[in-house]
Each structure stands twice: as C-alpha cells, then as structure tokens.
N, C-alpha and C positions, 0 to 999 in steps of 0.2 A: 811217522811215516808219511810221507806226502799221498795226498789224494789227489789224482789229477783230474781237471774238468776238460770238457771238449774244446774250450777256448784256447787253452796253452797246455801242451803236452811236452813232457820232456823230449828234448831231442840230443840224442847220443854224440851228434856233431859238436853241438854246442858245450859238453861237457870233456870235450877233449878226444873224443874217438873220430875215427875218419868222416870225412864229409862225403855225403851222398852224391854219386855221380849226376851231373845235371840232365844227362839223356834219361836216366833212371827216373829221376825225380819227377819229372814231366810225363811220365809214360801215359798215365790215366789219372786225366785230372778228375740158512745160517751155517758156513764152511769154515775151515781154517788152514792156512798156509803158512809153513815155516820155512824159512830160509838161513842157511848155515854157510858162512864163506870161510873158507880156511886157506892158508897160505905160509909158504915157508918164510921166516923173517927177513931172509936177504932179499925177498922177492915180492916184497910186501908193497911197494911202489910200483910194480909193473902193471900196466893197464890193458894192453892190447898187444895182439902179434902183429909183426909188420906184414905179414903175407900167409899163404897156404891155404888150404881147405878149410872152409867154415864149418867147424864141426857142431858147435851149439845149434841146436834144433829148435824151429819153432813148431808148438803144439797145440792142437784143436782137441777139446774134449767136448762132445755134443750130445746131449740127452733129448729123447723125443718123447712126445707123447700122441695119444691117438686124436686124429681130428674129426674121427667119426665115431659112431656108436652101430652096436647090431652087425647086421650082415656087411656093412661098408667100412667095419674097423679095420680090414686088412688079413694078410696071413698072421697065423699066431708066431711064425718065425721071424716077422717083423723084417728088420735090415738084413737079416741073414738069407732071406729070399732072394736077395740081389745078388747075379752071378759075377764071376771072377771079371768077365769082358764088360759088364756094366761098371764095376768099379774102377777099372783101367781107363775108361771113358772119362770119368771122374778125375783120376789122377792124372791126366793129361794136361788137365788145367794148372796143375802145380808143376808139371816138368818133372814127372818121377814113374818109374816102372815097377809092376810087380815082379819079383824074383821067384817066389814061392809062396805056397800056403799050406796050412796046417789047419784042423778044427778038432773040438772036442762038442761035448754035448751042450756047452755054454757058449762057445764064441767061436770065431773064425779069426784067425791070424795071417798077417801077409807081412812078408819081408820085402822091403821095397829097396830100389836103386838107392835111394836116399832115406833110410830109416823104416819106419813101420805103420801100420794099419791094423787095429784090432776092431771086430765088429761083433757086438751083442745085437739081440732082437730090437732094442730101443736105445742103443748108446753106440757112438764110434769114438775112439781115441786113433788120432793121426798125429805123428809128427815127421818132421822133415828137416833135413839140414842142406848145407851147401848153399845155392842160389835159388833153391826152389821157390815157388810162388805160394804157398800155401793157401794163402787168403782167397786166391783168385777160384779156388774149388768150391767154396761154399754154397753159391748160387745154385751150381749144378747138382751138387749134393743134396741139399734140401728140396730141390725140386724133385728129383729122383725117389727120395722118400717120400714125398707127398703123393706122387703118381702112383708108385709101386705099392706102397706099404699104409697109405693112408695117414703118414705120420709129419707131425710139424715140430719145430723145435721149442722145447721145453726150457733147456739150458744151455749156455755156450760159455766155454773157459777158454780164451786163447791166452798163452803165456809164452814166454821166452825169457832167457837170461841176456844181457848185453851181448852183443855181437863183437866179433873181433875186427871184422872189417864190413862195415855196414854201407860202405860207399860202393862195395862191390855187388850189392844186392839189387834186385828188381823191385820196381814199384808193387806194392807200396810199404816194402820191408826194408826200405833204408833207414826209417826213424820210427819209433814206437808212435809219434804224433801221427804220420801217415796213416800208420796202421788202424789206430783208432779212429781217424776218419774215415778210413774205408769201411770199416764195422759198423760205424754210426750210420752211414748211407744206407747199408744193407739192412738194418735192423732199426732204422728211425729213431736213432739216438736213445734206444732202450737200455745200453750198458753202461758200465763204470769202470775207469781205466785206474790202475795203481802203479805206483814204483817202489818197490821194496829194496831197501839197500841205499849205500850212497851212489850218487848219481856220477861221479867220476871215477869208481871201483866197480868191482863186479856187482852186479844187482840183476833183480828179477822184475820183469815187466808183465802185467796181467790185466786182462780184460774179462768182464764177466756180464752176462745176461741172465738173470734167474726169475722164471715165471712161476715156480713151482708153489702150490698152494698148500702141500702137505705140511702138518706141524715139524718145525725144526728138529725136535727130539726123535723122531722118527727117520730123521736121514742120517745114514750110517757110512756114507761113501769116505774114504780117504785113499789118498795117493802119495807117495814118496819118491822124490828124484835125487839124484846126486850127479852134479856136472862137475867134472875133475879136468884141471889143466895141469901143464909141467909135470908129465908121467914119468916116471922113472925110465930110462931109455933101455935098460937090461929087460925089463918087463914088456916095453912095447915091441921088442925084437920077434915076439912071438906072433905078432900080427902082421908080419910082412910075409906074403906067401912063400911057401918052401916047397921044391919037389918032396913029393912023396908024403907029405903032411897035408891030412884033411881038415876041414873047418872042425869035424867032430873031435881030431886029435887035438887041435887048439883049444876047443871048449873044455876038453878034459884034462890038459895038462898045465892051463893058465889057471885053473881052479873055480872057473865061472860055473861049471856042471854041479859044485858043490854049495853054491850059494843059496838056491832053494830047491832042496834034493826032491825026488819023484816028480820033476816037471817033464812035459813034453817039450823037448827043445828043437828049433829050426834055425841052423845056422849057417852063415855065409862067409867064407873068407874072398875078399877081392883081390884083384892083381891089377898093380904090384903088391899093394897093401890095404889095409882097411879090413873090418870086420863087423858083422852085424848078428844078431841072434834075437829070436821071440821065444819067449818061453810061456806055456800056460800050466798052472797048477790049479786043477778043478775050476773054479769060475773065476780065478785071477790070472792077470796078464802080468808078464815082466820081459824087459828088454834091454839090450846093451848095444851101444854102437860106439866103435873105437876108430880114431883118426891117429894113426901111431907116429907119422914124422915127427921129428923132435922139435922143429922150428913152430909146429902149430898143434902139438899132441893135445889129444883131447877124448875123455870118455864120459859117456853118460849113461846113467841107470836109473829105471823109471818101473815102478810096479804100483798096482793097486790091492795087494795081498793086505788083508786087513788083521796086522799084527798088533797085540797090545802095546808093544815097544819095538823100537828100531835100532835099541843101542847095539844088538850083537849083530844085526846085518849090517849096519854102518862100519862097524868095526871089520867085519869080514871082507866088505867091498872095499875098504882101504889097504887090507892086508893084501889083496890080489892086485891092486893096482898102482898102489904106492904114488897117489898123487902129489905134487908140491903145493897145491892149492885147490879148494873145491867149495862149492855152493850146494847146499842141499836145501830142498824145498819140501814141505808138509803140506798137504792140503786135508783138512779133517773136518767133518761135518759134526753137528752138536752130539750125535748119537754115536759117533765112531769109537770102535774098541780101543784106540790109543789115547781116548780122554783128553785131557788139557793138553794141547799142542805146544803151549810154553815149556812144559817139562817131558817133550818127547826124547830129546836128545840129551844123554848124561856127557856134561862137558869133563868130567872127571874120568870117562872111559879111556880116551887116550890122552897124552900128554899134549893138551891144548890150553890156550889161555883166550877166553872170549874178550874182544876189543868193542863189541857193539851187539845189540839185541833191538830188534823192531818187532813189535807187536801190534796188530789191527785186527778189528773185528767187521766182517762185510754184513750187510743185510741179509738175512734169511739162514743164519746161524752159522757164518763162514768167519774163521778168525786165522789171521797170520803170524807167525813169528819168525823174525829173522835174527840170526846169529853171525858175527863176525869173528873169526878165531884165527888166532897166529898158532904154529905148532912148530916144534923142533922135528918131527917125524922120524921118531926112533921106531922105525917100522919093525927091527929086529926084535923089539920087545912086544910086539903083538903075539897072543897066544890063541892058538885054534879054539874057535867058540862053536857050541853045540846049543842048538834050539831046545 
C-alpha cells in the first residue's frame, strides 16, 4: 500500500481520471481501515463515469478534547450545545444546507442537502457529496468548538474514494494532492496521507491526524462503509420521486428500514430523484445516500455500529441495492469488537473472487485492509439474514 508524503501525492488526473479545471485548481493557493472493491466481470475495466451527479462523498471525522480544566472546561453537552443556526453557519462554508434534524440521548443528527452531519459531545462526523467544499469548513468549525465549548482537535480523519469527475470539483477537491496540502497548511503538517487500492481503479484516499495519548488497546472505535456503483436500475426506480409515495414509504418498501431494526430514522426523498436517510441506534449512527440515475448511479452506506462481524450486514446491504461493483472500508482500532480487520469480511459469504487485498498499519493502533473482488452477482441466491 502506497504511503504518501507531502512532497508528492497521488493525482487522480495523472492516473487517468478527469483533469482539474484550471479555474478551480487556482482558486486558493492505532486504527484499522479495510477496503473491499467489487464489480461485475464485464465492468472490471470501467474506471469513471462520463458525467452526472458526483455521488461519492468527502468525509470528515473529528474528535475533540478539552483545552481547559475545571470551571473553564466548557458545557458537559460539549458540541451538542451548539445550535442549529450555528451549525448552518459552519455548513455555509461547505455549500450545503440542513434539511432536518433529530436527536436522542447520545447524539444529534442532521440530514443535509448533500449528505449528513452527526454531532456527539466531543465528536463530529460530516460527509458531503456533489461539488461541496467540505474542507473549507474546518477552520470555522474548530474555532466554534474552541470558543463555545473549550475544545480542540484531538484526532481528524479525512477520507473519500476516488471521484468520478474530479475536474468539476472546487479547490481543494480536484486532487487528493491539493486536499493534503490544504490540510497540512491548517494543521502545520501534522497529518499523514495514504492511498489504498489501485491508483487507476476504485481506491480510497485517507488523511489522518492522531494526537491521542491513551493506550491503543483502550481505543474501541470502528466504522464501516460500503460505496456502491452500477446499481440495478429496477432497484433505483424506487428512489425517483413518485406522487403519493412518501420518503418513509420508500424506506420501508426498499428494505432500508430492516437493515438495522429499532433505529430512529430521519429520511428525505429529493425531487425529481435522490434519497438520504440518517439513522440512530442507541449511541451509533448510520446513514445512506442514493444517486439513482442510471449513468451515474451510486449508493453509500456508513455506520459506526460496533458489530463483532459485518458479514451479515454487508450481505443484506448488497441484497437491498444490488450493486454492480462496490468498495467497502472498515476502520477499526486495536480494541474494537470486530477484532483483526483482515478477517472482517467473509469472501465466501457471496459468490466473489478476491483479486487483491491491501493491508496496512497506521500509528496509534490503526490498521487498514483492502480487498478487490470480482463477482457474478447472483443476487437471487441471497437469503434473508437475521442478526
């Protein structure tokens, strides 16, 4: 697995992806990830889509710690004390809007015009799709956390898979190299950049800053993502807006509501097409975003639910959406319930043939694994699974 330095970072344009528009490029001068890529055999050489909405999201997962002690340590609710209007002010920098919000005793959930925001007392997870400028909001968010809550960044993970049309993005999101340079300037070169997977195929970019001091074995966080392309058109028809059919109707009829039963779900159907949902199951979040158009179809699933195995959940996700190819990424710390991420996915669970696997260990108890898999996608053979 390539470990990238700040001197020369992989450029998607150089690997055969669309070149960055010149106007954009000059605008402003111990954990485990596991990545699995799956595609139809007849599509295994397909690299990008010629156009359409950019479904693949950019993701920021930031954990904070107290900058002060005693009376100046800030409110116990931490980042949750920040109001909706203040979050919208932050999101303005990324060019997205809050559509709706829900909460439980552990976290606040915001469905956005482009994806999702989840807020814990000392953690924020935000992902945005399209041509949003996610990294532009970091400085405003961290300043707000400091001024309002007395918090500072303890750990930051920025990640995304390769984009379909990076040339349509706004700086610094045209290339991973630009994104890394941008983050290095904000955090004084404190982070490390990585690319997992083949550079001219589907791959996963990741930038990590980790200033935690606790023992790595005490770190139990894990997140699981599935990024799906070339979806079954018959499945995607459900996610075009229809008269008399609510977002909840679609959530139920599609099978989404059964993926993690017992969740609080906040869903939204876009006009004329598209779908987003945020789910909360106790202290865990999960979210799904769907771009259903045939020429750029994309579905993402993301959760931090602490399962000892993701075999059944992955099988059920694939049964619901029937993708032609997908990338799955697992981020698991040393003490995570899933154990060694190398064995997190059962390659025999579905009719898949692994073509490559990438394994890497990050400092701080973080290890990534990446699997590339071809499949015949005999979806009719999937059986209902129960947890």
